[in-house]
C-alpha positions in Angstrom: -1.2 -176.7 -68.4 -4.4 -178.9 -68.3 -5.3 -178.0 -72.0 -8.5 -179.3 -73.6 -8.5 -180.7 -77.2 -9.2 -177.5 -78.9 -6.1 -176.0 -77.1 -3.9 -178.7 -78.0 -4.7 -178.5 -81.5 -3.7 -174.7 -81.4 -0.5 -175.1 -79.3 1.4 -173.1 -81.7 -0.5 -169.9 -80.9 0.4 -170.6 -77.2 4.2 -170.3 -78.5 3.5 -167.0 -80.4 1.2 -165.5 -77.8 2.6 -165.0 -74.1 -0.6 -163.4 -72.8 -2.7 -166.5 -74.2 -0.3 -169.0 -72.8 -0.5 -167.4 -69.2 -4.2 -167.1 -69.1 -4.2 -170.7 -69.6 -1.4 -171.2 -67.0 -2.7 -168.9 -64.2 -5.6 -171.0 -63.0 -3.5 -173.9 -61.9 -0.8 -171.7 -60.5 -3.4 -169.5 -58.6 -4.5 -172.8 -56.9 -1.2 -173.6 -55.8 -0.6 -170.0 -54.5 -3.6 -170.2 -52.6 -2.5 -173.6 -50.9 0.9 -171.9 -50.4 -0.9 -168.8 -48.8 -2.8 -171.1 -46.4 0.4 -172.7 -45.2 2.0 -169.2 -44.7 -1.0 -168.0 -42.7 -1.0 -171.0 -40.2 2.9 -170.6 -39.9 2.6 -166.6 -39.2 -0.2 -167.3 -36.8 1.7 -169.8 -35.0 4.9 -167.4 -34.8 2.9 -164.5 -33.5 1.5 -166.8 -30.8 4.6 -167.8 -29.8 5.9 -164.3 -29.7 3.2 -163.0 -27.6 3.6 -166.0 -25.2 7.3 -165.4 -24.8 6.8 -161.5 -24.4 4.3 -162.1 -21.4 6.7 -164.6 -19.7 10.0 -162.2 -20.3 7.8 -159.2 -19.1 6.7 -161.0 -16.0 10.4 -162.3 -15.4 11.9 -158.7 -16.0 9.6 -157.1 -13.7 10.4 -159.8 -10.7 14.1 -159.4 -11.5 14.0 -155.4 -11.1 11.9 -155.5 -8.2 14.7 -157.8 -6.7 17.4 -155.7 -7.9 16.1 -152.5 -6.4 15.3 -153.8 -3.0 18.7 -155.2 -2.9 
């Protein structure tokens, strides 16, 4: 939990008080969440871009297929 010297001396206080322990843990965990959020955003953007690309291609192909089908 990256405790300083004073916190290490009072570690029993962390065992008795959950709120105090969470207040010491959250800064490190928040950094990890920020990193995971960055990965999530990057993957989500790539998925959305790929979806838009495929949607455009499929729309174009369906239009050509429908025109061919209706002419015949």
